Each structure stands twice: as structure tokens, then as C-alpha cells.
N, C-alpha and C positions, 0 to 999 in steps of 0.2 A: 444364425443370421447376424450380420454386423450392421449396427446403426451408428451413424456419425453425424455431427452437427453440420458438416459441410454439405451433406445431401439429406436433408430432413425428410424427404418423401421417398427415400430409396433405401433398399436393404441389399447387402452384399453377402454372398455365400462364403467367400474366402477373402483373406487379406490381399492376395495377389490381385483379385478383381477390384478391391477398393483402391489399391495403390495405382492401378492403371487409370481409374477414374480421376484420382487426384492429379496425376501427371497430365492427363489430357485436358483437365479443366483448371490447371494451375493459374494461368493468367487471369481467368475470370474470377477465380476464388480470391486471389490477391486483390484484384480491383474491387471486389465486393467488400472485403475486409477494410480496405483503405477508404471506401466511400461512407462507411458507417462508424459510429463511435462505440468503442468497446466499454462495457460496464459489467457489473456483477451479473451473474446468470440468474434468470428466473427458473430455468430448466437446466439440469446438469446432464451432460452426455458422457457416461462412463466415468464419472468423477468419483474418486476415492477420497473420502474425508481423512485428513491426516490425523494420526494419533499425536495430539499436541498438548503441550503444557502451557497453553496461552493464558495462564493465570499469573503471569509474571507481574502484572499490575493488579493491585488489590483495591484500588480506589483510595479515598481519603478517610482517615479515622476521625470523622466529625459527625455528630448527630444532626447538626443543622447545615443546610446547603449554603455554600458561600455565594457571594454576589458574582464573583468571577473565578474561573478555574483555568489554570495552565495545563495543557495536555501535550504530550509528545507521542505520536502514533506512527505506525508503519503502514503506509498506503499501498506499497507493493514491494515484492522482493524478486530478484533475478534468480536464475538457475533453478526454477521450480516450474514443473509442468502443470498448468492450470486447466480448468474445465473448458476453456476455449480451444484447447489443443496447442496453446502457445507456451514457449519458453522464452522469457525475456532475458536478453543477453546483457552481461556487464557493459556499462556505458550507454545503455538505452536512454537514460534520463539526463545525461550530462548537458546536452544542448538546451533542452527545455528548462532545466533548473537554472542554467546560466542566463537564459533569455528573459526570465521572469523573476521579479523581486518578491512577489507574493502570489498565493493561489487561493481559490475557493475551497473551503472545507464544508461539505454539505452532509445533509441527512439523507441517506439512501438514494443518492443521485438526483434528488428532487430540486429543481431550480425555482423554488418559490421563496418569497421573502421569509416566511415562517419556518423554512427548512434550512436556512443558512446557519451553520455553526460558527463560522468565521469567514470574513471576506479578505483577511490579511494574513493567512497562514504562511509561515516561512518554510520553504522546501529545501531539502538537502539530500545528498546521496552519501550514505554511511556504510562503510564496509563492516560487516558483522559476521560472527559465526552463527550457525544454526542453533548451537547450544545457548547462545545469548538470547535467542528468540524463544527459547523454551521448547525447541524441536529436536527430536532424536536422530539428527543427521550429522555426518561429518562434513567438513568443508566450510566454505564461506559464501556469502551472498552480498549483493549491493542493495541495501534497503533504501527505498524512497521514503524519507521521514518528513512529516509535517509537524510543526510546532505552532499551536494555536492558543489563543485566549478566548474562552467561552464566557459570554455575558449572560447572566440569568434573565435579564430583561429581553434579550434577543431570542434565545432558544433555551428556556428553562428545562424543557423536556430532555434535551440531549445533555445539558449540564448534569442533570440527575443521573442519566445513564452512565456517564463517565465517572461521576463522583462515587457511584456505587460499584465501580469496576465491572460493569455489565457489557461494555463494548469490547468484544473479542476479535472482531474482523473488520477490515477496511477494504476498499476497492478504488482503483484508479479509473476515472473517466478519461479516455485517451483516444487519440487518432494514430493509426499506424502510419509510419513513414517508410521504413525499409524492413523487409522480411524475406525469409527463404524457406523452402520446403525441404525437410530432412526425412529420409525414409530408410528404415533398416532392411535393406535388401541386398542379396548377393548376386543379383542379375548383372551381367557384365555391362549391359547397355544402360544401367541405372547408376553408374559410378558416381556421377555428380551428386546424386541424392544421398548415396551411402557416405560419400566424403563429408557431407554436411552433418550427417548423423554422427559419424566418428568424431568430428570436430567439437561438437557440443555435448554429446552424451555423457562424457566423463564428469562433467560438473553438475549434472542434474541431480538434485537431492532425492526426489521421489522416482527413482529409476524403475521401480516395479510398475508404475503406471505407464512409463515410456515403453517398457518391454511389452506390456499388454497391448498397447495401441499400435506400436510399430512405426509410428511417424509423429512428427510435431512440426510446428511452425516456429522457426528461430527468428525472433523479432529483435533487430539490432538497433532500431531507432524509433521512438514514438514521441508524440507531443502530448504533454499533460494538459487536460482541459479542467479537471477538478479532482479532488479526492474526497471519498465519502465514508462515513460510518455505515456499516451494513450488518445485518444479522448473520449472513453467511456469504463470504466472498468467493469469487472464482478462484482466488488464491488464498488458502486458509492460513498461510504463514504471514499474517498481517495483524499482529496484536497491538494493543495499547501498551506503550512502554512506561509511561509515567503520567501521573496526575498530581498536580500540586496547587494547593489553595494559595491565592495571592494574599499578601498581608493587607490588613485594613489600612486605609489612608490615615486613620487616627493613630496607628502605631508606627508609621513610617518615620524615620529620622529626618527631621527638617532643620535646615541651617537657620539658627536664630538671627533675627535682624541685628543691625549694628547697635541700635538703641538698647535692645534686649541684652546684648553682650556687655554693654557698659554698665547696665543695672546689675548684672550678675557679678561683674568684677567688684562693683561698689559694695554689694552685699557681702562678698567674700572678705574684702578688706576690713569691713566693720565687724565682722564676726570673729576676727583673730586679734590677738594682742601682739604688738610689736615690741 
């Protein structure tokens, strides 16, 4: 029997039966997806955990926690079939990143004051290889990257998690804008679904999951609501890239005042013999 998230109270004996249900209910399913916000899963439907080397970030080599910590994290990656049955297509984040100067960086999608990691994260779309993300796949992805400064006074708990290199996954809180249904079928009357499958299948990193499922939702545009640190993301190819302790204000190079510069010159002249 086949169980899928689109029909939580239903089981299908064959993939053909499932595909028919998907096609018959496509408009309703898309409307349902668009009406809700997508976040990390609390329940996984046929999700296969990726064999990952997401230890590319080791945290900081400091015994004491800093007051502030700069982090660079991957909130989402394209060309990866996630546990929602979605494949985010290259270009999905371009408009949203262009429209917003900063984003919310949250703890586990919780919108409470004590769960805010940063309210001024800078977002960008970065082309990366899977190898750069520590994953055993060929090809490239477009990573949605957030750069945040974490203040210990605001969220000391998450500063500690990042400082110790314990945050391995992230998740995007998003709203669907445009999406299409792709099905791996040879039925002559399903050509439009097969064409979409062929169009996107070649770039999917975790093809074994796509082959097992036989269908996916190709999401071509979405709106970013927030990005979160999570224990296990719907997309496991979302590591922390970098953590960096900010220098103390006491050690920063500060331009001396004009009077101070004059005093330094006087001291120098009196210290040498002409």
C-alpha cells in the first residue's frame, strides 16, 4: 500500500491509482499548498535521510562564548526532492530576495521574541556545487544563504548551538507562488506531466527518491517568510557554512582624534635626535 502526504487518510494499491488521484485533484492540491505556509516537517512521508557530510562547519575554537557571533547558513537548496514532495527550481528565490533587504532568522519557525536569532539577516542566492555543501552528489544547486549576527543577550541558546557547530539543518518558511505537477508516466494522455518530469528530473540530486515516488511538485517561485534553524529539515542539504566570532570593540582599530595625532607627532619628534 502507498501512503502520501497529499492524501493523509487514504492508501493506494498502485502508483497508477495514486497518479490518477493526483491529476484529478491537482487544482485543489495546488490551492491547498498555496493557502498554507511551508515549514520543516514534523512527520516525514517516505523521506530518505541524505548521507551527508554536513560537518563542514566546526563552530568556533573558543572556550568562552562570545557576545556576538556572525553565521552564514544555507536556508534552502534547489534541485533537491524534499519531504514535502517538492523540487525547488533554480530562480525560485530571485524575486523574494530582490524585494527584501533583510529577513527573519528564527529558532524552529517559532515567532516569539525569545526565539528570534536575528531580525536583520541578509539573504542571497549563491550557486554552489553539492560537493561544496559536503554532499556526495554531482552538479550544482542555488543555495538560499542567510548571513546573520547573533547577539547573546537576544538568543544566547542559539548562539551556543551555532558556536559549538551543532546546527546542521535549516528550513525556509515560505509561501508557494507558482508550481507544477511532474509525473513519471508513459501514458499517452499524460504527456504534459511526463514532459515536466523530463524537464526537471536531470538536475535532481537525490534521484533515487524521485524514482521511488514517481512524481514531484516543481516549485518555480516562492515567497520567503523567514528562515529557521531546525533539528531536521525537510531538505537536509541545508548546513551551516561558517561561524565567526566578531572582534571585541576594545580591539577594533579606531581613528585617533586630531589632538591625539598632534601629541603622537610631538612625542615622536622629541624622541629622536636631528
